[in-house]
Structures are given as C-alpha cells and as structure tokens.
C-alpha positions in Angstrom: 116.3 120.6 -140.6 114.8 121.5 -144.0 111.8 123.6 -144.6 108.5 121.7 -144.7 107.7 123.5 -148.0 108.9 122.1 -151.3 109.5 125.6 -152.7 109.4 129.0 -151.2 108.5 129.0 -147.5 105.8 131.7 -147.1 106.6 132.1 -143.4 109.9 133.7 -144.3 108.0 136.5 -146.0 106.9 138.0 -142.7 108.7 141.0 -141.4 110.6 139.4 -138.4 112.5 137.2 -140.8 112.5 138.8 -144.3 115.3 141.3 -143.8 117.9 138.8 -142.5 116.7 136.2 -144.9 117.1 138.6 -147.8 120.7 139.4 -146.8 121.6 135.7 -146.2 120.1 134.6 -149.5 121.9 137.4 -151.5 125.3 136.3 -150.0 124.5 132.6 -150.5 123.6 133.2 -154.2 127.0 135.1 -154.6 128.8 132.2 -152.9 127.1 129.7 -155.2 127.9 131.6 -158.4 131.4 132.9 -157.6 133.4 129.6 -158.0 131.6 128.8 -161.3 132.5 132.0 -163.1 136.1 132.5 -162.0 138.6 133.5 -163.2 137.0 135.4 -166.1 134.3 137.0 -163.9 133.7 137.8 -160.3 130.5 138.6 -158.4 130.0 141.5 -155.9 127.4 142.2 -153.3 126.4 145.8 -153.9 124.2 148.2 -151.7 121.7 150.7 -152.9 120.7 153.4 -150.3 117.9 155.9 -150.3 115.6 157.7 -147.8 112.0 157.0 -147.4 109.2 158.3 -145.1 108.6 156.2 -142.0 105.1 155.2 -141.0 103.2 158.4 -140.1 100.4 156.8 -138.1 99.1 159.2 -135.5 99.7 158.0 -131.9 97.2 159.5 -129.5 98.2 159.4 -125.8 95.6 158.9 -123.1 94.9 162.2 -121.4 94.9 162.6 -117.6 91.3 161.5 -116.6 91.3 164.0 -113.6 92.1 167.2 -115.4 89.0 168.9 -116.8 86.9 165.8 -116.2 84.0 167.8 -114.7 84.5 171.0 -116.7 81.7 172.0 -119.2 82.9 171.9 -122.8 81.5 175.2 -123.7 83.2 176.8 -120.7 86.4 175.1 -121.7 86.2 176.4 -125.2 85.8 180.0 -124.0 88.5 179.8 -121.4 91.4 177.7 -122.6 93.5 179.3 -119.9 91.6 179.6 -116.6 92.2 182.9 -114.9 90.4 182.1 -111.6 93.7 181.6 -109.9 97.3 182.7 -110.3 98.2 179.4 -111.8 97.3 178.8 -115.5 95.8 175.4 -116.3 96.6 174.4 -119.9 95.1 171.8 -122.2 96.9 168.4 -121.9 98.7 167.8 -125.2 98.4 164.7 -127.2 101.3 162.6 -128.2 101.8 162.4 -132.0 104.4 160.8 -134.3 106.1 163.1 -136.7 106.8 162.0 -140.2 110.5 161.1 -140.2 112.8 159.8 -143.0 114.6 156.5 -142.6 117.6 155.2 -144.5 116.8 152.1 -146.5 119.6 149.8 -147.7 119.0 147.1 -150.3 121.5 144.6 -151.4 121.8 143.2 -154.9 124.4 141.4 -157.0 126.6 142.3 -160.0 128.6 139.9 -162.1 131.6 141.8 -163.5 134.3 141.0 -165.9 137.7 140.6 -164.3 140.1 143.3 -165.5 137.5 145.7 -167.0 135.0 145.6 -164.2 132.2 145.8 -166.8 128.8 144.7 -165.4 127.8 141.6 -167.3 124.7 140.8 -165.3 122.7 142.3 -162.4 120.7 140.2 -160.0 117.9 141.7 -157.9 116.0 140.0 -155.0 112.9 142.1 -154.5 112.0 143.4 -151.0 108.6 144.7 -149.9 109.9 148.3 -150.4 110.5 147.5 -154.1 107.0 146.4 -154.6 105.0 148.7 -152.3 103.8 152.0 -153.7 106.1 154.8 -152.7 109.6 156.1 -153.1 111.2 152.7 -152.7 109.3 151.3 -155.7 110.0 154.4 -157.8 113.7 154.2 -157.0 113.8 150.5 -157.9 111.9 150.9 -161.1 114.3 153.7 -162.2 117.3 151.5 -161.5 115.6 148.6 -163.2 115.0 150.6 -166.4 118.6 151.8 -166.4 119.8 148.2 -166.5 117.3 147.3 -169.2 118.6 150.2 -171.2 122.2 148.9 -170.9 124.1 146.0 -172.3 124.0 144.1 -169.0 121.8 141.0 -168.5 119.2 141.3 -165.8 117.7 138.8 -163.4 114.9 139.7 -161.0 113.8 137.3 -158.2 110.4 138.0 -156.7 109.9 135.6 -153.7 107.1 137.7 -152.1 103.4 137.1 -152.5 102.6 140.4 -150.9 102.2 143.8 -152.7 101.6 144.4 -156.4 104.0 142.7 -158.7 106.2 144.7 -161.0 104.2 143.6 -164.0 105.6 142.6 -167.4 102.2 141.2 -168.6 98.8 140.8 -167.1 99.5 137.1 -166.7 102.0 138.0 -164.0 99.1 138.3 -161.6 98.4 134.5 -162.0 101.6 133.5 -160.2 102.6 133.6 -156.5 106.3 134.1 -157.4 108.3 135.1 -160.4 111.8 134.9 -161.8 112.6 137.2 -164.7 115.7 136.5 -166.9 116.4 139.3 -169.4 119.3 138.7 -171.8 120.6 141.9 -173.2 120.9 140.7 -176.8 117.2 139.5 -176.8 115.5 142.5 -175.4 112.6 143.3 -175.3 112.0 139.5 -175.2 112.7 137.9 -171.8 112.0 134.7 -170.0 109.6 134.7 -167.1 109.5 131.7 -164.7 106.2 131.9 -162.8 105.4 129.4 -160.1 103.0 128.8 -157.3 103.4 128.1 -153.6 103.2 124.3 -153.7 105.8 124.1 -156.5 109.6 124.0 -156.2 111.6 127.0 -157.3 112.6 126.4 -160.9 116.2 126.3 -162.0 117.1 129.3 -164.1 120.1 130.4 -166.2 122.7 133.1 -165.5 123.7 134.5 -168.9 127.3 135.7 -169.4 129.1 137.0 -172.5 128.0 135.3 -175.7 131.1 133.1 -176.0 130.6 131.6 -172.5 128.1 128.9 -171.4 125.3 130.1 -169.1 125.4 129.0 -165.5 122.4 127.1 -164.1 121.2 128.6 -160.8 119.5 126.1 -158.4 117.9 128.6 -156.2 115.9 126.0 -154.4 119.0 124.3 -153.0 120.6 127.7 -152.2 117.4 128.7 -150.2 117.3 125.3 -148.4 120.9 125.8 -147.3 120.1 129.3 -145.9 117.1 127.9 -144.1 119.0 125.2 -142.4 122.1 127.3 -141.5 119.8 130.1 -140.0 117.8 127.6 -138.0 114.5 128.9 -139.2 112.8 125.6 -138.5 113.3 126.2 -134.8 112.4 129.9 -135.0 109.2 129.9 -137.1 105.9 129.1 -135.4 104.2 127.0 -138.0 101.1 126.8 -135.8 100.3 130.4 -136.8 98.4 131.1 -140.1 100.4 131.7 -143.2 101.3 135.5 -143.4 99.2 137.7 -145.7 98.0 137.8 -148.4 95.3 135.2 -147.7 95.8 132.0 -149.6 93.1 130.5 -151.8 91.0 127.8 -150.2 92.9 125.0 -152.1 96.3 126.3 -150.9 95.1 126.7 -147.3 94.0 123.1 -147.3 97.3 122.0 -148.8 99.3 124.0 -146.2 97.2 122.5 -143.4 97.9 118.9 -144.6 101.6 119.7 -145.2 102.1 121.1 -141.6 99.9 118.6 -139.8 102.8 116.2 -139.2 105.1 118.8 -137.6 
C-alpha cells in the first residue's frame, strides 16, 4: 500500500525507521539510475565511516533504601567508613554512563565513468548526524566542501525537517525539505529545489559530462517503491502525532484531515 502522504512521509523521519529507510532509499536510487547511465557510466554505493561520542546522559541508580536511611548526614560526612565494628560500611555507588565513542557509517552514491573511474557526480542523502551540531556535521561539511572544490557534480537530498539545515541562503529556512543540484561548471551558482510537507517531491536532474544528456530523477516514485516494499504502511502507527519538530497549525490540520480516512 502507498504512503498516505503525497510527498515525503514525516513518520519515516523518526529514529525507529530512518536508518533502514536511508539505506533502502540509497540503494533504490542507485538501482533507478544505473540502467539509464550504462554503459558509459556506473553508480556505486559508498560508505563513509567516522567515530562520534555517544549520548553522555548521566544515569543515576536508585540507592538501597535501607542502608544509611536513619544515619544523620553530619555524622555520615565525618565518618564515611564506620569503625564501630570490624566490618567497614561504604557509601553505595551510583551508576553512571561513561562517554563512549561509537562508529557511524553513512552511505552515499558516486556516479563514475567506466574505464577511468573518475567521479562524475556525488549524491548525498542527509542523516540526522549530518545536520546535528557535532563531529558528524563537521565531517560531512568537510566532505561536502571537498566535492564542491572538485570537478564533480554534487546533489544533496535533505528529507529531514529536524535539525538545522546546511544553509545556502537564509531562504532555506522557509522550506521543510531541500534538494540541491550543483553542476561543477556552474559553481558557485546551483539549483535549490525547496518544497513543503504537503507537496510532492520535485523531479530533479542528474548532470553528467557536458556531451551527455542529464537524467531526470523521479525521487517520489523511488520513495513510493521503497515504502511499499518495506511494508511501512503496516509498521507505522499513524494514530500517533507527527514526529518533531512541531508542525505549523495549518499543516497539523492538513495532516489530521489526510489521515482521518485511514
């Protein structure tokens, strides 16, 4: 069954679904593009790996209610270890979570020329770690700038309403979602496709070498296919509110009407 949303489904943006959806969509885009660019080009699913600090939230365990429950605090402060018996009684420790590093893997696409393996175009599908302040965003912005400094075309797909956009202009804040198409020969000028939640995802071009015709990418149909094959209609509870950030009043009313017939 198709998604009830005409464009991006905001329920896919929540953490239980986004990681697998990201992987599925990346592969589906590659499968869509591959047959249209062969035999001159091919497309690869690449992986970028880096380490990032995990959530360092302090977890405080509940202490034993019996131990020291009737001991005066001033006495306890002076006598951390009681010497009234041969057995020392120590303060009960708290449970804490140490800051650990986790390995983050992000997939992206590269269109390469067959024979030379030169990267003709790079396609990025943003994840929360790319947009959230931290090492993930820094690593992504560095990679992004490297591509923009090269002779490769660059396409950036932002299908996440959450977190701060990687801004090109101040007007970027006016959109829920964004698709950036940067042709190497036209930089610093690029095409930005901004669209809102109630709108279908716009078709955008994949530029190749100058002598070759650009490929039209129908991301909406690709996304719809992923949605149906993964069975998200049966896995998502549309009775729950739309995941954060909070929608404007007009969009909340639109979503309520849209989902009322489910």
